[in-house]
C-alpha positions as CSV (number, residue, x, y, z in Angstrom):
1,M,-43.6,28.1,-35.5
2,I,-44.2,26.5,-32.3
3,F,-41.3,27.5,-30.2
4,D,-39.5,24.5,-28.0
5,I,-40.1,26.0,-24.2
6,L,-37.1,25.3,-21.8
7,Y,-38.8,26.7,-18.7
8,Q,-41.8,28.6,-17.8
9,D,-43.6,29.7,-14.4
10,E,-46.1,32.4,-13.6
11,H,-43.5,35.1,-14.0
12,L,-41.0,34.0,-17.0
13,I,-40.7,32.0,-19.8
14,A,-37.4,30.8,-21.8
15,I,-37.6,29.0,-25.2
16,N,-34.9,27.8,-27.7
17,K,-34.7,30.3,-30.4
18,P,-34.3,28.9,-33.8
19,Y,-31.9,30.6,-36.1
20,G,-33.0,33.2,-38.5
21,Y,-35.8,34.9,-35.6
22,F,-35.8,38.4,-34.9
23,V,-36.6,39.1,-31.3
24,H,-39.2,41.6,-32.5
25,R,-39.8,43.9,-35.4
26,T,-36.7,45.6,-36.4
27,K,-35.3,48.3,-38.6
28,L,-33.3,45.7,-40.1
29,D,-36.4,44.2,-41.6
30,Y,-39.6,45.7,-41.0
31,Q,-41.3,42.8,-43.2
32,A,-39.9,40.0,-41.7
33,E,-42.4,37.3,-40.1
34,T,-39.8,35.4,-38.6
35,L,-40.5,37.5,-35.0
36,V,-40.4,35.8,-31.6
37,M,-42.5,38.0,-29.6
38,P,-45.8,38.0,-31.2
39,N,-45.5,34.2,-32.2
40,L,-44.6,33.2,-29.0
41,R,-47.4,35.5,-27.4
42,D,-49.8,33.4,-29.7
43,Q,-48.4,30.3,-28.9
44,I,-48.9,30.7,-25.0
45,G,-52.1,33.3,-25.4
46,Q,-50.2,36.0,-23.1
47,Y,-48.1,38.9,-23.8
48,V,-44.2,38.7,-23.2
49,Y,-41.8,41.2,-22.4
50,P,-38.1,41.1,-23.7
51,V,-35.2,41.2,-20.8
52,H,-32.3,40.4,-23.4
53,R,-31.5,39.9,-27.1
54,I,-29.9,37.6,-29.1
55,D,-28.7,38.0,-32.6
56,R,-31.1,36.8,-35.5
57,K,-28.3,34.9,-36.6
58,T,-27.8,33.1,-33.2
59,S,-30.0,30.6,-31.7
60,G,-30.7,29.5,-28.3
61,V,-31.7,30.6,-25.1
62,L,-34.2,33.2,-25.1
63,L,-35.7,34.5,-21.8
64,F,-39.0,36.8,-21.6
65,A,-40.7,38.1,-18.6
66,L,-44.7,37.5,-18.2
67,D,-45.1,41.3,-16.1
68,E,-43.4,44.6,-16.4
69,K,-42.1,44.2,-12.7
70,T,-40.1,41.1,-13.5
71,Q,-39.1,42.8,-16.7
72,R,-37.6,45.9,-14.9
73,I,-35.9,43.4,-12.5
74,L,-34.1,41.3,-15.0
75,N,-33.2,44.1,-17.4
76,D,-31.4,45.6,-14.4
77,D,-29.7,42.1,-13.6
78,F,-28.6,41.7,-17.5
79,A,-27.1,45.4,-17.7
80,E,-25.1,44.6,-14.5
81,G,-23.7,41.7,-15.5
82,R,-25.7,39.6,-12.7
83,V,-26.4,36.7,-15.6
84,G,-24.4,34.3,-16.4
85,K,-24.1,33.6,-20.2
86,K,-22.3,30.7,-22.0
87,Y,-22.4,29.9,-25.6
88,V,-20.9,27.4,-27.9
89,A,-19.5,27.9,-31.4
90,I,-17.3,26.6,-34.1
91,V,-14.5,28.8,-35.2
92,R,-11.8,28.8,-37.9
93,G,-8.4,27.6,-36.4
94,Y,-6.8,26.3,-33.2
95,T,-7.7,28.3,-30.3
96,P,-5.8,28.6,-27.0
97,D,-7.2,26.4,-24.0
98,E,-8.4,29.5,-22.6
99,S,-8.3,33.1,-22.7
100,E,-9.7,36.5,-22.0
101,I,-10.4,39.0,-24.7
102,D,-10.7,42.5,-23.1
103,Y,-11.3,44.6,-26.6
104,D,-13.6,47.9,-26.4
105,L,-16.2,48.1,-29.4
106,I,-17.9,50.5,-30.9
107,N,-21.7,50.6,-31.2
108,D,-24.1,51.8,-33.9
109,R,-24.1,55.4,-32.2
110,G,-20.2,55.7,-32.6
111,T,-20.0,55.3,-28.8
112,K,-16.9,53.2,-27.5
113,Q,-17.9,50.7,-24.7
114,S,-15.7,48.3,-22.8
115,A,-16.3,44.6,-23.8
116,V,-14.8,41.5,-22.2
117,T,-15.1,37.9,-23.3
118,K,-13.9,34.9,-21.5
119,F,-13.6,31.7,-23.6
120,K,-12.3,28.3,-23.3
121,T,-11.5,25.7,-26.2
122,L,-13.6,22.6,-25.7
123,Q,-12.4,20.4,-28.6
124,H,-9.7,21.1,-31.6
125,T,-10.3,19.2,-35.3
126,E,-8.5,19.1,-38.5
127,V,-10.4,17.7,-41.3
128,P,-9.0,16.8,-45.0
129,I,-10.5,19.6,-46.8
130,A,-7.9,21.9,-48.5
131,A,-8.5,25.8,-47.6
132,G,-6.2,28.1,-49.8
133,K,-2.6,26.9,-49.4
134,H,-3.4,24.1,-46.7
135,S,-4.3,20.8,-47.5
136,T,-6.6,20.5,-44.3
137,S,-8.7,22.6,-42.6
138,R,-8.6,23.2,-38.6
139,Y,-11.7,24.4,-36.7
140,S,-12.2,24.8,-32.7
141,L,-15.5,24.1,-30.6
142,V,-15.2,27.1,-28.0
143,E,-17.5,27.8,-25.1
144,L,-18.2,31.8,-25.0
145,S,-18.9,33.5,-21.7
146,P,-19.3,37.6,-22.2
147,V,-18.8,39.7,-19.5
148,Q,-21.3,42.2,-20.7
149,G,-24.0,42.0,-23.8
150,R,-22.6,44.5,-26.3
151,Q,-23.8,44.2,-29.9
152,H,-22.2,41.3,-31.5
153,Q,-19.6,41.4,-29.1
154,L,-18.8,37.7,-29.5
155,R,-18.4,38.0,-33.3
156,K,-16.3,41.2,-33.3
157,H,-14.1,39.6,-30.1
158,M,-13.3,35.9,-32.4
159,S,-12.6,38.1,-35.2
160,H,-10.6,40.5,-33.6
161,I,-8.4,37.5,-32.2
162,F,-8.5,35.8,-35.8
163,H,-10.9,33.3,-35.0
164,P,-14.1,34.1,-36.5
165,I,-16.8,32.3,-36.0
166,I,-18.0,29.9,-39.0
167,G,-20.8,31.4,-40.8
168,D,-20.7,34.9,-39.4
169,R,-21.4,37.8,-41.7
170,P,-19.8,40.5,-41.9
171,H,-17.6,39.6,-39.0
172,G,-16.4,36.4,-40.0
173,C,-14.3,34.9,-43.1
174,N,-15.9,35.1,-46.4
175,K,-13.4,32.1,-47.7
176,Q,-14.3,29.8,-44.9
177,N,-18.2,31.2,-45.2
178,R,-18.0,29.8,-48.7
179,L,-16.2,26.6,-48.4
180,F,-19.2,25.8,-45.8
181,L,-21.9,26.5,-48.4
182,E,-19.8,24.7,-51.3
183,Q,-19.1,21.6,-49.1
184,F,-21.8,21.1,-46.5
185,N,-24.5,23.1,-48.2
186,Y,-24.2,25.5,-44.8
187,L,-25.3,29.1,-44.5
188,E,-25.9,29.4,-41.0
189,M,-23.9,30.7,-37.8
190,L,-22.4,28.1,-35.6
191,L,-23.2,30.1,-32.6
192,H,-25.7,29.2,-29.9
193,A,-26.6,30.7,-26.8
194,R,-25.9,27.4,-24.7
195,S,-27.2,28.7,-21.2
196,L,-28.4,31.4,-18.8
197,T,-28.1,31.4,-15.0
198,F,-29.6,34.0,-13.3
199,T,-31.4,34.7,-9.6
200,H,-35.3,34.3,-9.9
201,P,-36.6,37.5,-9.2
202,H,-39.3,36.7,-6.8
203,T,-37.8,33.3,-5.0
204,D,-34.3,34.3,-5.1
205,Q,-33.7,30.6,-6.2
206,E,-30.6,30.4,-8.8
207,I,-31.9,29.2,-12.4
208,T,-30.1,27.6,-15.3
209,V,-31.5,27.3,-18.4
210,Q,-30.0,25.2,-21.1
211,A,-30.9,25.1,-24.9
212,P,-30.0,22.0,-26.8
213,L,-28.3,22.3,-29.9
214,F,-30.2,22.5,-33.0
215,D,-30.1,19.4,-35.6
216,E,-27.9,21.5,-38.3
217,F,-25.3,22.5,-35.7
218,K,-25.2,18.9,-34.4
219,R,-24.5,17.9,-38.4
220,M,-21.8,20.2,-38.9
221,M,-20.2,18.8,-35.5
222,S,-20.6,15.5,-36.9
223,L,-19.1,16.3,-40.3
224,L,-16.2,18.1,-38.5
225,S,-15.2,15.3,-36.5
226,F,-16.4,16.7,-33.0
227,H,-17.4,15.0,-30.4
228,N,-21.0,15.7,-29.4
229,T,-20.6,16.1,-25.7
230,F,-24.0,18.3,-25.0
């Protein structure tokens, strides 16, 4: 796998992570070969240091440091909420124009953590596909900005307000996921890390890295009659 490099200098590298790739080896799948770190290391001939993570099922901007000092600084920036993160997702139903979800989450260790997600609706659509007792299906294209970076935060928060992300398992809607498989032969999750904005650890310059949508996300936007403005 050759990753699309979005940004690179002597201290940092950012790629557009495809769906289905773990950042590094994980207990979720010890045998997985779809790993970013070893493949990116081989691609650029240099070790990379993770500064944040995005889910295997999520595509988009993934940033790495190229040395340990830079890694430590950026780890702190992410932990302290000094990095701006924007995602786009397609969700079930019509979402409000904008809102804030303030809902604590429980991590894998059973610890309750505060979590806030801001979102705004970019577009609504209604398509002539029957779903349950309804003759049509409604969806929203939303921009999501997590204030924290809790595990599965966006997926859990959108499920909490009854607008689950299409393709999400286990937090999504099984009926919708089955509909997308049957109607569109689509299995992936429609969540994409669109951009990161951060202060460069060594130059103090504000950097924004944007990741274009993958073809499958754009295909679903077209099939659902969303206008692609990205």
